[in-house]
N, C-alpha and C positions, 0 to 999 in steps of 0.2 A: 667733352673729349678727354680731359684729364681723368675723370672718373672711369671712363672706358679703359684708358691705358692702365690705370691702377688695377682694375679688375683683371685685365689680361695678364699683368705681371703676377698678381696673386694666384691666378689659375695656373700660370706657367710654373711658379715656384712650388705650388702644391703638387702639380703634376710631376715635377722633377723629383720631389721627395718620394712620391709613390712609385715612380718608374725605377729609380735607382735602388729601391728596396727589393725589387724583384730580381731573382738570380736563378730561377729554374729554367731549364732548357725546355723547348717545345718544338714539335715538328712544324715545318713550314705550312703543311696543309691545314693545320689548325689555326693559322693566323690569316688575317686579311692582308696579304702581301701585295704591294704595288711594285710592278716591274717597269723600269724605264730604260731608255737607250741613250741617256744624256751623254755618256762617255763612249758612245759607239760600240757598246757591248751590253748585253742584257744584265742588269743589276737590280737589286732591290733599292727602293728609294733611300733607305737608311744607309746603304753602302756607298752612296755617291757623296764625295766631299765637296759639295757646293750647294747653293740654294736653288732648289727646283720645285716648281708647282706642277701638279698633274691634274687635269680635268678629264675624267673618263667619259666615254661615249654615252653611257647610260645617264650620267648626270647632265650632259649636254642635251640629250633628248628629253629628259624630264623637265628641264628648264626651258625647252623650246629655244635654246641658244644656238643660233646658226651663223653668227658673225662676231667680229671683235667686240662690238658694243654690248652684245648680249652676255658675254662671259667675263668682262672686265672685273666684275665684283668678286670672282672666284680666284683671282690671282693678285696677291698683294704686290704693290710696287709697279703695276702695269697701268699705263695710261694710253689714251687714244686721242689724238688731235685730228678732228675730222668734221667736215661740213657736207660732204658728198659721199654717198655709198660707193665703195670701190676706190676711193681716193682719200687715204688716211695715213697718218704718221704714228707709228708705235713708239712709245717711250718707256724705258725701263730704268728705274732708279734715278730718274730726273735727267738722264743724259740727252739733252736737247737744247739746241740754240737756234732752231728754225732753219738749218742749212738745207741744201738740195740733195745731199747724199744720206743714205739710211744709217742709223746707229743700232738697229736691231736686225739680225739676220733671220730670214724666214726660210724654213725647210719644209718640204713635203716628203716624208720618209727619208730617203738618202739624197734627195735632190734639193740644192739651193735654188730659191726662186727670187728673182729681183736683180736689177742691175747692180754691179759692183762700183760703178763710176758715178761721179756727180754731174754728169752731162745729160742724163735722161730722167731727171726728176725722181730718182729712186726714193728720196726721203719721204715723199708724200704718196708713194704708190705701193705700199706694203700689200702683199698678196693676201686678200681677205677671203680665203677659200671657205666654201660652205662646209659645215661640219656634219652633214647627214652621212651616216655610215663611216664616221671616223672613230677609230678605236680609242684614241685619246689625244689631247693636246698637252705637250710638255713646254713649259716656259723656264728657261735657264737664265737666272739673273746673274749679272756681272759679266765681265769680258770673257769671251770664249775663243780667243784668238788661236789657241793651240790646236783644237780639233775642228773648229768651224770657220776659222780664217777671217777674211775681209768682212767688214761691216758688222761684226758681232761685238761692237764696242761696248754697248750697254747690256747685251744679252742675245739670246736666240729663242725664237718661237718655232716649235716643230709640230707639224701635223703628222700623226701616225695613223695611216689609213688601215681599214680592216682588210686582212689578207683573204684570198680564196682558200677554201679548205675542202678536203676530200671526204670528210666525215659523213656528209649527207646533203640532200637538197634543203634549201631554206629560202624563204621569200618574205618580204614585209612591204606594206604600203602604208603611207600616212597622208591624210588630207585634213586641211584646216581652213578656218575662216576667222577673220578678225575685223574689228572696227576701231578706228582711232578717234579720239575726242575731237569734235568739230572738224572731222575730216572724212576721207573716203574709206570704202571697204577694201580689205585686202584678202588674199587667199593663197593657199599653197598646196602642193602635192609632191610626193616623193615616193620612190620605190627602189627596192634592192632585191637582187636574186643571186643565189649562189648555187652553182651546178657542178657536181663532180662529173668529170668526163673520163673517169677510170680510177684505178687505185692510186695513180701518181699524178693526175692532171685535174685541175679544177679551174672554173671561170667564175668571176664575181663582177657584176655590173650594177650600177646604180644611176638614177637620174632624179632631177628635182626641178621644180618651178615655183618661184615665190614672187608675188606681187604685193608691194606695200602701198597702201593708199596715201595720197598726199594730205597735208594738214596746214599748209601755209597758203595764204591768199595774196594776190598781187593787186595793188591799188592803182597800177598804171603810172605812166610817166607824169601825168598832170593831176593825179588824185582821182581820176575816173577810170573807166574801162576795167572794172573789177573782174579778176579771174580767180576762181576758187580752186583750192587743192592743187597748186601748181607744181608740187614736188613729189609725184609718184615715182616709184622705182621698181625695177624687175631684176631678178637674178635667176638664171637657169643654166643647166649644164648636167654633167654626169662624169662618172669614172668607170673605167673598165680595166680589169686585171686578170692575167692568166698566170697560174702558178704550176710549174712542172717540177716535181720531185724526181729527178732523173734516177737518182740512187738514194740510199739512206743518207749519203754524205754530200750530195750535190743537188742544189735547187736553183731554178731560174725563174724570175718573176718579171713579167712585162706589164707595164701600166700606161694608161693614157687618162689625162684629166682635161676636161673642157668646161669652161665656165665663162659666162657673159654677165656683166652687171650694167644695166641701163638706167639712167635717171634723166628727168627733165630738169627743173630748177634744183638748186642745192637746198639744204636744210638751214639756210641762213635767214635771219630775220633782222629787221631794222630796229635799232635801240637808240634811246636818248643817250648821248655820249657822257653826260654828267651823271645820270642815275643808273644807266644800263637797264632801264625798264623798257619793255616793248613800246614802240610808238603807238599811241592810241589804245594801249592795253591789249592789243591783239597780235597774233603771229602773222605778220605781213612783211612783204618785201616789194619795193617798187622796181619793176623790171621793164626793160625796153625790148630788145630783141629776145625772142624765146631761146632758151638754152637746152642743149642736150649733151649728155656725157655718157660714152659707152666704153667700157673696159673689157677686154677679152683675154682670158688666160688660156694657154695651151701648154701642157707638160707631158712629155713622152719620156719614159725611163725604162731601163733594164737593169736588174740587179742579179748578180750571180754570187751565190754563197757555196764555198767548197771547203769541206772539212777534210783535211789531210792527216788527221791524227794529232800530231803535236802542234800543227799550225793550221789556222783557218784563213782562207783567202776570200776577200770580198771585193767585187768589182761593181761599180755603179756608173752607168752611162746615162746621160740625159740630154735632151734638147727641149728648150722651152722658149715660148714667145709671149710677148705682151704687146697688145695693140690698144691704144686709147685714141678715141676720136672725140673732139670737143667742138661744139658750136656755141658761142657765148657772146654776150654784149662786150664791146671793147670801149669802155669809157665814154659812152654816148653823152652822159650828163655833162662831162667837163670838156669834151673835144668836138662833138658833132657841130656845134655852132661855129667854132673856129674853122673847121674843115670846109663847111658849106660856104662860109664867107670868103675864104681864100680861093675857092674854086668857082665862086658865084653859082653855086648849085642850089636846088630846092632843099627844103628840110629833109634831113636824112638821119639814119642811125648807123652806127659803126659796129661791125661784127668781127669776131675772131674765129677762124677755123684752124684748129690745131690737131696735128697728128703726132703722137708720141709712140714710137715702136722700138723694141729691141728683140734680138734673137740671141740665145745663150746656149752654148754647148759646154758640157762639163764631163770630165772623166776622173774618177777617183779609184785608186787601187790601194788596198791596205792588207797587211799581214798581221795577224794577232795570235798570241798564244792562247791555249785553252785555259779555263779557270784553274787557278793554282793557289795553294796556300802559302807559297814562298815568294814567287816572282811572276808577275804578269806584264806582258809588253805588247806594244802595237807600233808599227811603222807604216807610213803611207805616203803616197804621192797624189797631187791634185793638179788638174789643168782646167782652165776655162778660157773660152774665146767668145767675145761678145761684140755685137754690132748694134749701134744705136742711132736713132734719128729723131729730131724734133723739127717739124715743119709748121710754120705759122703763116697764115694768110689773113691780112686785114683788108676788108672791103666795106663799101658803103651800100646800104640798102634803103629802099623806100620804107618809111615808118610802118611798123606793124606787119611787114611782109618779109619775104626772102628775095624779093626782086631787086637786082642791082639798080642803083640810082643812075638814071641816064646821064651820060657825059662825064661820069666820074670813074677814072681808071682804078686798077688795083693799087691800093695805097701802100702796102708793104707785103713782101714775100721773102721770108727768111727761112733758112734751113741750116741745121747743124748736124753734120755726120760725125760719128765717133766710133772708135773701136778700142777694145780693152782685151789684153791677153795676160794671163797670169800663170806662173808655175809655182808650185809650193811643195815642200817636203816636211813631214812632221814625224815626231816620235813621242810616245807616251808610255810610261811604265809605272807599276805599283810594286813596291817592295814591302813584304809583310815581315815585321819584326815580332814574331810570336803570334799568339792568337788574338791579341787585342789592339795592337798598334800597327799601322801601315802608313807609308809615305808614297804619294802619287806626284810625279813630276813629268813635265813634257815641254817640248819646244817646237817651233815651226818657223821656217824661213819662207817668205813669200816674195816673189819678184814680179812686178807688173810693168808692162809697156802700154802706153796709150797714144792715140793720134786723134786729132779732131780738126775739122775745118768748117768754115761757114760761107754760105752764099747769100747774097742780099740782092733784092730787086724791088721795084715799086716806083712810086712817085717821088722823085728826089725833092728834098727840102722839107717834107712834112714829118715822116717817120724814119726814112732811110736816106742815105746818100746815093750817089750814082751806083748802078749795078756793079757788083764786085764779087770776086771769089777770093776769100782770104787765104793766105798760105797755110799749109798744114802745121799745126803746133803739136809737138811731141813731148812726152815725159816718160821717164822710167825711174823705178824706185824699188829698193829692197828693204824689207822690214822683218825683224825677228821678234816674235812674241813667245811668251813662255808662261808656265804656271807651276806652282809648288803647293801641295796640299797635304799636310799631316792629318791623320785621323786616329782617334783613340776610342775604343769601345769601353764604356764604363761597366756594362754588363751585356747580357744578350738582348736587351731592349732599349739601350740608350748609348748614344755615341756623340762625341764632340769633335769638331774639326776646325781647322784654320786654312785659309787659302790666300795666296798672293798670286795675282795673274795680270798679264798685260794683253790688251786688245788694241786693234787699230782699224782705221778707216782710210782707204787709199786717197792719196792726193791725185793730181792730174793736170791737164792743160786748161788754160783759159783761151777761148777763141777770140783773137784780137787781130785788127789790121796791122800791117807793118808800120803804119804811121802813128801807132799809139804812143803817147808821150812817155818820156823816161819816168820810171817809177811805177808804171802800170805793170802788175805782175802777169807774166805769160804762163806761169805754172804756180801751183800751190802744193804744199806738202801734206803727207798723211798726218792725222792727229792720233794721239794715243792716250790710253787710260791705264794707269796702274792701280789695281784694286787690292784692298786689304779687307779680308772678311773672316769672321768667326761665327760658328753656329752650333746648335744642339738639335739633335733629332732623337726623339724618344717616344715610347709607348708603353702602356701597361701590359702585363702578361696576357690579359684577356682582351686586349685591344679596345677597351671601353674608353680609353683616353689616349690621345696622341698629340704631341707638340712638335713644332718645327720653328726654331728661333734662329735669327741671323742678325748680325750687325756688320756694317760695312763703312769703308771710307774710300772714295774714288778720287784720284788725282788726275785731272784731265789737262793734257798739254797740247799746245799748238792748235787750239780749237778752230775748226773750220767755220767761217761765216760768209754768207753771200752779201756783197756790198757793192757800192759804186765808187770806182777810182778813176779820176780824170774823165768822167763822163761815160765810163764803160762798166757794165755789170760784170763782176768777176767774183770767183771764190778766193778767199784769202785766209791766212792763218793769223789768229790773234793770240793773246797771252794764254790764259788758263781759266779753269773753273774747277770746282770741287763739289762733291755730293757726299753727304754723311747721313746715316740713318740706320734703320733696322726694320725687319719684317717679322711677323708672327702668324702662324696658323695653329689653331687649337681645334681638335676634333673630339667631340664627345658622343659616346654611344651608351647612355646610362641605362637604357632598357631596350629590349628587343623591338625593332621597328623604328626607333627614334635616332636620328642622326643630326647633329648640330655642328656646324663649322663656323668658327670665328676667324676672320682674317684682319690683319691690321698692318699698316706701314707708316713710318715716319721718314720723310725724305726732305732734308734741308740742302738744297742745291743752289749754288750761286756762282757768279763770276768772281775771279780773284784778281783780275786786272781790268783796267778801263779799255773799252773799244772806242772807236772814233765817235765822239758825241754828235757830230753833224751827220755822218753817213749811216751809223748803226744805232747809236743811242744807248748802248749798254755800258754801265759803269761798275767799278769794283763794288761788290756786295749786292748787286742786283740779282734777284731770284731768276732762275732759269725758267723758260716758258712752259706753261701748261703742266706744271708739276705741283700739286697740292702738298703742303707740308704734312698734313694728316689725312689719312684715309682708312676706313675700316668697313667691314661688312659682316653681317651675321646671317647665316642661312640655316633653316631648320626644316626637316621633313619627317613626318610620322606616317608609318604604313602598318596596317594590321588587317588580318583576314576578317571578312564580314560574313562569309559562308564558306562551304567547301570549295567553291569555284570562283569566288569573288573576293578581291582584295581592294580596300580603299586606301587612299593616301591624301594628305594635305600638307602644304608647306608654304614657306615664304622666305623672301630674301630682302634685307634692308641694307643699303650701302650709303655711306656718307663720305664726302670729301670736303676739305676746307677750301678756303679761297685760293685762287691761282692767278698768275699773271699771263697776259697775252705776250706775243713776240716782242722782241726789242724794237724800239722805234725812236727816231730822233724827235718825233712830234708828240711824245708821251705814249704811255701804254696803259691799257685798262687792267684793273684788278677785278676779276669776276668773283662774285660772292660764293660762299659755300652752298651746298645743296645736299639733299638726301632723296633716295629713290626707293620706293617700296614695291615689290612684286609679290603676287600671291598665285597659288596653283592648287588644284585638287582634281581627283580623278578616280575612276573605277577601272580595275584591271580584271578582265575575265580570262578564261583559259587561252583563247587565241586572239583576243582583241582588247582594246582599251578605249575609254572615252575620257577626255581631259578638258578642264576649263582653266583659263589663266587670265591674269590681269597684270600688265606691266606698267610701271610708273603710275601706280594707283592714285597717288596724291597730286598728279599733274605737275611734277617738279619741272622747273624751267632752267635746268643746268646748261651751262654754255661749254662748247667743245672746240671752238675755233674763233679766229677773227678778233674783233674788239678794238682795233686801232684806227685812228683817223685815216681817211682815204680821199684823195682828190676827186674821185668819181661819185662822191656823196655830198649832199648839202652840209653846210657847217652845222656842227652840233649833232650829227648823226653818224653812227657806226653800225656795222653789221657783225653778226656772230652766229656761228652754228649753234643749234639748240637741240636738246634731247627730244626724242619722239614723245608726244604727250600720251596720256592714259590710253592704253590699248587693251581691249578685252576681246578674247577669242576662245575658240574651241578646237580640239584636235581629235581625230579618230585614227587609230592605228590597228592594223590587222596583220597577224603573222601566220605563215603557212609552213 
């Protein structure tokens, strides 16, 4: 790893020398210019004074990367904590303590997706939208509180979808098949069509279906009743968009996105707690009641852009919903015998049926100046109204069935209703001091009001008390976030920048009965991060070499943690944490057709104060969860003509990450070992179609992505953890019309 870091630094220093030596002007059309909207206006990547990674749609398609896990290697500093497709936690620059609210904001074009509150499990429900027909994915590292508001504590991930266009008809279809090592077959299909409906009106629609074969076996509750490939998953949906260019200066875009993600069992396997090796050397998990998990995304949006000359007005309106249905085992191993004995019932299994829903309306209006070489400004207002629900039902069923156990009533029925309303106003401006130096600064004031109440019912004495409706708990809070970023162009091809920025994650109410003992917190506060960052962005005149370097220090205050106080599960604020490190991206294009990208990150994140050792388990100096200190990847692709109508290509990606820790736990926490993953790809591109072969995780690496801590629902000496998908080999056919 040290050798790799030294090589990266040598390459970066050599690149810096070559880049700063170039001083000749060159037209934009002669360069490979990457345009982003990280600051809510179109800019080149080099103009943006913050750390941004961009993964283009062509790259995503070449890598057959359709979800978070597939393109992690392309974004330094980005991690994913996940064991079930559609249920994952994004982590940027180590900002993670395992809380229930998100630290990374997810946007689809102009629309924020995901709950702003900590009462609807937003922390583990990041919107994992399929990337088919996505123009690019932008990842903004560091707090983005000024322009992206709540929950952009660690950063923002933004899907930029392909717009309809009036230039002409186009269509594309893709079909693929794959097989996973010691598992089942998967297949996929996708298609997109763009239809001009006149000189000023166009429609674009796409759809996809993907089935991933299972690869984990169940050995049953008593070591028998083996079931194979218990964790298949499906993802399907589509997008539709209508674009009207009413005049040369006024456009209206309406869009709808629908996506469902369905899984059976999770991607978790049983491990020996001491060695973290799979029990019996195989990918297995002992399950009782069969599990299902379905997540449904719906996003409807309308965006109006109106160029009034000196001022541009943008209005973004959206309505989105998220519905998750879970059917899962509920601690049968540890509790079923106790329940059966207490009720004098026959053998039984315990199951949990959970519904997690939210609806979110947003409206944003902003005014911005045109591009200017002296002063550029933007002001805006934002409003969101959200309603959330978590409904949990615990019942007893006959073993191996879904039939209720005779004579056993509903054991627990709990529901939490919540609502969240936020108003925000922001301003951002860039002042240009001559041709080379500019200063960008902005601020945002956000005010939110929240209400929540809980209803409980069920069999008193086992899981709940008597039927009760808790009183509504309310909270309100105002937070000011800001950013300052000077930037200096060394020449036409290199710029350095610094940035200080503040981000926040809203606090909120804890749902408690009025009889809760003194000292039990009825509300918790927002937590904030103050980030210090410096970076270099540069490229050679011919664009054969480009570097993007950044270093950061994050000071995290009033960290939110979920814990138990006086017997009640609540969100609380503890002391602090910090994260320090750096990222590097080096792109090499030494000859025509060859593209090599090296990404690397060093992230040293830890608590700076003790948490409760009995309830939480984190102590001063403990590393933050699921954040490797070192990670890097190298990706290379070579493409060349084989004849007048045929082009061939071959490529590969290798990524490595060092060891990482599981979530904090008073019973001890696992340290997962380092791992590396190798992917290969090759294909032939004809005039209107292509044929591709690919292999992912060729070396069958067993990297861990979640879990790892002791659990009372497991036998002593056993833990479970999410695992990477084993070696997967497949083929893809694409045709364009």
